[in-house]
N, C-alpha and C positions, 0 to 999 in steps of 0.2 A: 322258545332253543336256545335263546342266550341266556332269561332263567334258571332253566334245568343244568346250564352249565359252570351259572355262575355259584347253585348256591350247594355245591362242593365246597365251596372258598367261605364262604362270608355265612355268617351267623344267624340263627334262627330267628332272632328280632328282625333282624335286616332284612331277610327273607319275604317277615310278613308285610314290611312294612313297599319291598317294593312287590308284592305281588297287589297291595294296595290301589300301589297308586297307578298300575296296570289298569286292573280294571273297573277302574274307578272313573281313570280321567285318559288311561292315552289311548285303550281300547273302544269303547264309546265313542270317539269322536275319530279316530283316525286309524281303528281298527278294520274297514271295509278297503281301507287308500291301496293302489297295490305299488309296490316302496319306487317302481320306474313312476309312479305319476305322483310322487312327496315331492312338491318343489319348496328351495326354502321358503319364497311367498309364501306360501301354505303353511309349513311349522311359525314363520315369526308373528302371521296372521293370528298361531291355533297362542303363541305366545302371548301373545297381548291381550288374549281375549283368557285367556286363564286366570291372567293378573286381574281382570277387570270384572268379571263377572264367574268366572273356574269354579266356587263352592256347589258342589249338590246341592247345598239348600239352598241358592240362592240368595244367601244373602252376605252379595258381593264376590271382594276376587280373593284368590288361594296369597298366600304369604307368600314373598319372594324367596325367601330357601325352598319351598316345596315345586314350585314353578320350575327351580334350578337344578335339585332332583327327579323330575320328570323330563325335562330334557339331554338332562344326564343319561338316561336310561336309555333314552331313544337312542343318543346319539351311540353310545355305547351296545347296543341292537344293529345300527347299522357298522359298525363298522365289523362287527362279526360275520355281519353277511358278504363284506365286502371279503374278509379272510377267507369265509367259507365259500363262498360262489360268485368270487369275482364282481358282485350288485356294486355300481357305481353308488359313489353318495351325490353325484348332480352338486354341490354348493352345501348340504347339508349342515356339512359339520365345521359349515364354518357360521353359520347361525349363529350368530352371541348369544350367552350366556346371558339369564338377568341378573342386574347386579344384585348380592347381597349385602345389602347395607347392616352391622353388626347391631345388636339391638345392646342399648344400654343399658350396661352389668352395676348389678346393687351390690354394695357391699358394707359390712358394719365397720363404724368410725371405735379407733380405740378406744372409747368411757364407752361405746356400745360393745365390746368384746371383753373391758374389763368388769361391766356390772355383769352379762349374764356368765365370766368363768368364776364370779362370786357367789352368784345364784349356785351355780352346782354345785362348789365345794363347799357350801353349809350343810346344806344336806344329799350329797352323792346316790346318783339310783344308775338302773345301769343305760335310759335313756339320758344322762346328764352323759354320763361315758363318750354316746353316740353324736352329739352335739362336739364334745373335747376332741373328737377322734376327726373330725372336720374340719372344725376352725383351728387344729394345730400340727393335724399330717396333709390334708388335701385331700381325704378320703371322700370320696362319691358318696352318695344314699344308697344306692342298692351296696355297692362294696360294705360298710356298713354295716350295714341287713347280713349281708353275706358273711360275717365272718365268726370262724366257732374258734371254740376257747384253743383248742391243737392250731391257731394263726396263728399263736400268742408266746412266745420260747422269752420266759421270764427271769431263766438263768442270762442268756445273750440282750437282754431289752430289746426284742427284735416284736415285730408285728409284722406276718405277710402277706399279704392279698391275693386270695386262691379262687377269688369265686366273685359273683356280681347274682341280684336278686331281681329277676324284673316279673312282669306280667305277660302272657302273651297271649294270644286268640288261640282257644281249641277248640273248632270246629263253632256252634252257634254262643257258647260260654267264653271265657278267659281264667286263664289256670297259672299258680306261682309255680315262677322253675328259678330253678337254683342253675346259673352254668358257667363258664368258663371267665374272665375277665373282658374289658369290652374290647379290646388288642393285646397282642401278645405284649405289649411296653405295659401293658396294666398290671400285670402278675408280675407283681416287686413287690422287696424287702424291708422296710423301715423302721425307724430309729425311734423306741420310746424312753419317754421321759420317765425320771425314777417318781416324781407327781403322779402320772398316769397308771407308772406298773402299779404305785400302793392302793389307786383306787380298785384298779382292774380285781389284787390279787382280794380284796377287802369282798367285793362283790358277789365274786367267783362260790367260795362256799364250798359246796361237794361235785358243780358242776362238771360234770365230763367232759373225756378231751372232742366226744364228737357232737356238744350241743353249739346250738347257736349261739354268742356269748350276748342277744339283744333280749333273748327269751330264756334267757336264764338258764333251765337245764333242759329243755327241752331240744327236740329235731328237728324244728319245724322253724324255717328263719321265719321275720317276724318279716310282715307287709310291707315294702315302702311308703304307702300313701296312710300305711296308719303314724309309721315314725315325722310321716310332713305332721299329720295332724299334732299329733303329739306335744310338735314343734311348736306348733304355731298356737296349743296353747296353754304351752308353758311359758312363753315369748307376752302370751295376754295375761293369763297368772300373777305375772311379776313385774307387768306396769313396762313390758321391751317395744319396743318398734317392731310390727310384724315386716320376719322376713323373708325368702320361701331359703328350703333349706340349703338348697344349692349354693346360697347368698356365701355360706360357711368357709367353703373350697373356694369360691373368689377370693374372701376375704386371707386366704389361710399366701394364695398367692402373691397376689398385693400389696403385703405385709412382708413377706420375703423379700419382693423386689425392694421394697425403700428401704431392707434395712444391709443392703447392701449385698445381697446370697444370690451367686452365680447361675446364672438363669439356666444353664447346664443340669445341672443339681437338681434345681426346683423342675424341670422337667422332666427330670426318672420318678421323682417321689412325687411329681402330679401324673405319672404314667401317660406321657405323651410318646409319639412316634418320634416326635422332634421339637426342637427350643421353637420354631420357626410357630407352633401351634400355639404353644407355650404365650411366647408374647402378644401374637395377637387376638387370642382371645382367652385370658385370664389374668394378665396384665394390668391394669387400669390403674393410674397415677391419680391421687384422691386431691383434694384444692389445698390440702393443710401439704400436702407434698410441692406441689407446685408453688406456692405460697413459700415457703423453705428454701426450694433451688431460687426462685427469683431474690430472694432477699439473702441468701448468700452471693450471688452475683453483684449486686445491686452493692453489695460491702466494701468490694474491688473499686467501684468506681462508682465512689463518692458524689450528688449533685454540688454543686460549685454554691457556696454561701452555705 
């Protein structure tokens, strides 16, 4: 009942994840327990067990973020039960959610950024444009794949993010899907530099407006994992260090803050709901930046002698 209520408010990708967590982890373990028999102690033991040996393949525990999402679903459903049927939560809502430790986020160094850009500029192609858009504007992988030529306003030097591409479950198989951006904030208009516009204009040729940028003049988008594969191959071919495509977005955010750009503007460019998300998830000071701060401060307080 809770899921039926939520699915009108969430994207299909989120609904499918909820279904997977409910069917794989919640119902098999807790599905036969009456709500008034579910205690905080049972739920706490359940959480510890998921973290220790929750994987369905028997290979250890689930990731902290996965367990966090499972418990969030349970608590949200209990709140719904309380509102609709006046069912007390019995202290279950006070059970502490597992702490999710932030993963180490990879970014490209300044020399890597310069080397990557030079390799692209020497012989630009549509794949290279994708890497530049992520590195210089912070676009997500699915957003780059979802770009159409109609999203580019050459006269106003602007790029509009209208859609994202992802692969969703479709019965026993999966299906490449084009849908609206991740959140309402993700639909945004971005400025384009003269250099990017020049490359895009040259590569467009006779492609129609409704064609997807990365597939030239085709009306079908590029598969996100295909672009990730091509990025890996590009890095290897040019002797560059391996990075996940998303590292380009992280790099854009980190370099922007290091250069003094305000967090509010950056948050809007990244398509985040609020500035807090930007600061917590995507801004990662490098050792080089930390050293510059330390040296700048120490210069004001020179050591004696």
